[in-house]
Steps between C-alpha positions, in 0.01 A plus 500: 500500500126523455280532804220247485316499828543838665248682280772736381534369144301622204342160427451379854208426725607474865495146631469323164788260565382433853151394392634313196317698232642629174834319543492400134442863396785633714723210400449586133613856579819368660398590853602280790377471854641752749436558869183693570662786687762579238514879493737761367764584760697827529849480346658518846321176594587301188623205706178464698183311419163505672282200571139581590392340826183701568274741312295784636480636849411278792348799685316667207283713730665841478241758400758713320630218280311419183780328312392138532127548437586729207722229355224243535707302750353566843586157640823392664646173376799280577659271245557136581846366572481298178433816294788684666739208445391481136592867447837451672569196280425711191739770621794266560483336157 
């Protein structure tokens, strides 16, 4: 399985399938659409899958924490129900 939307592949730009760019390029490489939050799980959790509902920290005010600003993602966001259902539909195929 090739990961197309998580940013973990060698020829991948995060979000490309979601914003409908480069589908012809990835299609030519044999890549298919996968849920955004597809990540590598530990072997002990091989039967589990994660579906991203939110991103970032809704507090994001801790003085000791620089992780989100350092990652360039300081904002908290929630996905829409339609986006979440789409990922679940992809997972049950």
